N, C-alpha and C positions, 0 to 999 in steps of 0.2 A: 505493500499501499505505499501509494504518496505520502512524504513526511512534510511536504510544501504548505508553508503558512497560504492560507484563505487572502485573494485579494479581491477588490470590489470591482474586477474582469470577472473574475472565477465567477465571483458571487452573483451578477448579470448574467454571465451564461447560462451557470444553473437553474437560475430562476424565469430567464427564457425559454426553458426547454418544455414545462407543460403550457397547456394542456397540447397532449401529441396526438390525440385523436382527432377524427373528424365531429363535426358539429352535431352529429347524432351518436355519437359514443361508440359502444362496439355493439351498435344494431345492424354494422354494417356486416360481411364475412371478411374479417381480418386477419392478415398474417404475417408475421415477422420472422427474425432470427436472434436469438441469441447466444452469446460464447457462454458456455458452462466449465467451468475450472474445473470442476469437477470430474469433468468427461475429459479435459484438456484440447473441446475444440466445440465448433458451432452446432444446435440445436434448430430446428423448424420448431416454431411455436405459434398457435392460433388465441390471437388476443381477443380476450372474453370479460365478460363483467366481473367474472369468480375470480380472474387473474391473468397470468401467460400458462398458457400450458404447453407442456410437450411432446409432440406428435412425432417425433423424428422414428418411433417405431414402426411408425405407417407408413413414413413418407420422408428417408434418409435427408434430401435435398427437397428446396422447394423447387427446383426443379421438378421433379418426379411428382408432386403435385400439381403445376400446371399443366401437366401433361395429360389430367384426368381429365374423361368425356365431361365431368363439371365439377371444378375443382372447385367451388363453392356449396357442394351438396358433401362432396371430397372431406372438404375441410370442417362444416358442419358436424358430420359424423365420425368425425374423429376423437380420440380419447387419449390421455397422458398424464404424466405428472406434472402436478398446479406447481410451477416456479417462483410464486408470489407477485406481488402488486406489483403494476405496471409502473407507479412512481418510482417504486422504489429502483428497480431495475432501472428504468431513463434516468435517476438521478446517480447513478452509479456509471453510467457510462462515460463523462468527460474522461480526457486519459489522465490529466496531473492531480483529479482528487478520487481516481477511483480504487476500491475498496477490492485488492485483485485477486481473494478467496470466494467473491461473489459474483452474479452473473450481471451482466452488461447485451446493450442493444447491438448489433452491427444494422450494416446495409439489408434490407430485403430481400437478396437475389443470391442466387450462387453462381449455377454451371451456365446461366445465360449469357449468349453476345450481350456486349453492351454497344447497342448501335446509336448512333442521333442523324438528325436531319436540320438542316440550315435552310436558311432564308426561305422560312413557309410561311411567312407573315406579309402580302405582297404591298398591304397599305401602308407599312410603315417604310418598308423597303424603297417605292416608289420614292416616297418623299426625300428620303436621306440623298439618292441619288440626283433628284432634281435640285437640292440644293447644295450637293458638291459640285455640279455640272454650272450652275449659274455660278460660281465663284464668285458667290455674296453680292451679285447684283438683282436687286431684287426686281427688276424687269424682266431682265432674261430667267427667272426663275416662274414670276407671271405667266410670260407665255408658254413655257416648255408646261405648266402645270394646265394651262389651258388648251393646248394641245392633247394631253391626256383627257382630259375630263369631255373634248370633245368626240373623241374614238370610245370611252367608256361610262362615260356620265359623271357623277359628281360621288357615287358611293364605289371608293376602289374595292371593297368587301365583293363585287359582283365579280371581279375579273377573274378566269377560273386560269390556271397555268394549261399552257396547250389550247386555248382557244383560238378559234378565229380571232377574236376582241384582242386578245393577248399575242399575237403572231402578227398584228398590224401594228399594234403599240411596239411591238420589237423594231418592226421597221421603222416606225417615226424615230424613235433612239439610234437604230445606228445611223441613220440619216442626218442626227442631229449630232453624230460622235460621242453619242451619252451613253453607247451599249458599256455591260460587261459581262463577264464570268457567272458574278453574281445575279446579276439578273435574268443570266441563262437558264441557272437553274428556280430563281424564282418566280418567273412566269412562263419558261420555255416548258416543255412538257416532260422533261424528266428533274426530276427530286434529286437534291443532293443528299446523300444516306454515306454517313462514315463511320468507322470503327473509334467510340469514346474511349476506350479501355479495354482493360483484357478482364474476362469472367474473373471474380473474387475481389477483382482493385478500389472497387467503390467502398465509400464510407457512407455509413447512414446518418441517422439523427444524435445529436449530441457529441458528436466528431468535428476535431479539427481538419478544415478543408485549405486545399492546400494550393498556394501560388508562387509558378515558378521565380527566385530572387531576379532573374535576370530581365523581369518585367517592368517596365515603370508605369503601364496603360491596361488595368484590367478592371473588369468587372463581373459580378456575376449574373446567371440566364435563369430567369427563373422558368422551370418547365412543366407540364403535363407528361409521365410517362409512361408509354404503353406497355403493357405483359403480354407477351406474344406465343403462343404453344409453337411446336415443330410444324403443326399444318398450318399454321398462318393463323389461328384462330384469336383474336384479342379475347383477352381471358380477365384480364385486369387491368388496374392501371396505382400508380404513385405517383410521386414528386419529384423531381432532381434541379440541380445545381449545375449546371455544363460551364463551370469557370471558365472564364474565357480572358484569354491575353491578348488585348486588341492591336498592341504593339508589334506582337510577335508578328501574327496572324497577317498584320497589314503590310508588312513586310513584301510577303511573299505566301500567296495563298497555298504553295509547296510546304511551308512550315506548319501546315495544319496540326500535324501530328503532334510537334514539340508543341504548339500552344494550348493543344486541348489535353492530353495523354501526363500528365504528370503525379507524382506519388500524391492521391490524397486530393487529385481535384476533379473526382466525378463523386458527388453527391446525389444519394439516392434514399428514400423514404416518407414517413418513418415506417409505413407499412405497405403491402400490398391490398389492396381492395378489390376483392374479386364481385365481378360481372352478376349480378343478380335479378330479380325481378323488381329490387328495392334501387338497384344502381345498374344501369342499364349504359350501352353504348352512345345513347343520345345525351343521358347526364354526362357522361364525357367530354361531347361535343358542345355541354352548354357550360363547362367549366370555367371557373374565374380563378386564373392563379396569382397570389398576393405575394409582393415584396418586399420586407423593410429591412433597411440596414443601419444599425447602432453601434455607432464608433466610439472608441474609448475616449476621442478627443471632443464629441458631445456632437458631430456630425450624426445628423438621422437625414435617410432618405427613400420616399416611399413611391410602388408605383405596383401595376397591373398589369396581364395579359390575358388576355378571353381568346378562349378556343372559339369561341362564333365568328373570331375575326379571320380564323385561318385559311392561307388560301388552297390548300391542299386539305380535303377531308383526311381522319384517322385509318379509315379504311383504305382508303389510295394510299397512304405513307407506307403503311405495311404492308401491301402489294409489291410496291418497287421493293421494299424490303428482301422480302422472301416470296420466292417464285420459282421457276421451273428452272432459272438461272440461278440462284442463291439460294441456299439449302442451310439449315441451323437445327441439327437433329438437339439438339437442349433449350430450342426454342431462344429468346431474342429479348432484351426491354427495348424501346425505340423511344429517345426523346425525340418531342415531335416543333421543338424550335419555339421563340421568342419574338414579340414583338415591342418588348420592353428593350430599350437601351439605353441607362442614364448619362446624360448630360449634365447635370449641377453640379457646377463650381462649388470644390471642397475647400481648397488651399485660398486659391486667389479669383480673381474675373478673367474669365476665359480659358482656365483649366483644366475645366469638368472635375469627373469623378475616376478617381482609381483607389482601389482598397488599401489598406493602413491595417499591419499587425494587430489585432484583438475586434475586428470589425465580427459583428453578431450579425449573418445573414438567415433571416426566419421568410421560407418560400412555405405559406400555406392556400389552403382549397376547401372549402366548406364541408365537401365531401371526401375529402384525402385527408385532414390532418394539419401537422406542423413539422415540417424540416429544417432544424436550425442548428446550423456549423461556425463554429469560428474561425476567422481567415489566420494561418500561420505562415512563414515561407514552406515552401514544401519538401526541402531539405531538416525543418526542424520537425515537422507531424510523423506521428510514427508509421513508421518505413512499414510497405507493406510485405510480408513475408508468409502469410500462410495461403497458398496456390492452390490451384486444383488438383495437384499430387497430394498435398498433405491432408486438404481433406479426405481425400480417396484411402489414404494409409488409418488416418484416424475414425472412418467409419467404420475400417473393415477391422481395426482393434477391439470397435464397440459392439462387433458382430453384426452390423445394421448393414453389409452387404451381402 
């Protein structure tokens, strides 16, 4: 157990963690993962009113549960050992004040491929491109905006990637030298799908989130994350923070992996909520993902991203990720992108926003709960050591394989 003195920043982090549950509490079908020190490994858990119930004997991995014909029903029928109250396990999760002899929460995914889609909100992407190409000239911006509105109307949410209207807009932007590779995936027929991190590398709520110290301009990306079975079924959803190094990726799109895949830079949680009669794919489509950042310097930032404004339907994104050409035998999770890009000045006028060590980032949605992480340099976060090989050996020792 850590013996470091509790600081105000640590207290703020702990206080931000609860409540983690969705607005309707444990009425939804919720699954998570818990590290069990007495088993020296992780367990799959059902999050219920009576506590956190270990169901690993029935489902050794969350991947196994997600592959069931009806994961919500399978989870509801599974029994097991009650590990205790959620609040106690949640409070023991932050690494700097953890009792290593008691359970703590992990990211609620294990063998799934971790994928992400970018530039999925044309409504915000087009406005940024217009402003960038106008180079601060309001008249030029107004002219380009007017041409966009002439082609597709005032409501950019109606613009569907790959549609005739989108292709006409693409030609207009090309004629005005305003085309880019980001617009290609934003309004063209093919979505951007990339690998965010390796299976088992994501951190959950209550953990530190990593920002590569090479970056001087970075921000959180609050996103809804789809949970997808190997046959392409969307079986659930959770929340994610696709931590973004804006300066690194901005230097070159070919630096995407360096900008996205760093130690502790993928945050997922707090739990998977499986689809059922009370939480359907239409509820996913209507989800509003909210963000708040609380800095140790007193800085506060708030924003939101509505899935109702997404340019590509979640089912379309999944079909572009998993199809006849792309197989994921252990299923996958897919970050759906965000329309939120923080521009608030933090230190000085015109300098915009970037993270500072100690920032507490809260991503929430009424139906999915709250994912809370604290920002630290990626080389100062707990190093990822427990991978797929370690999981298989641990489950084998426990007689679960």
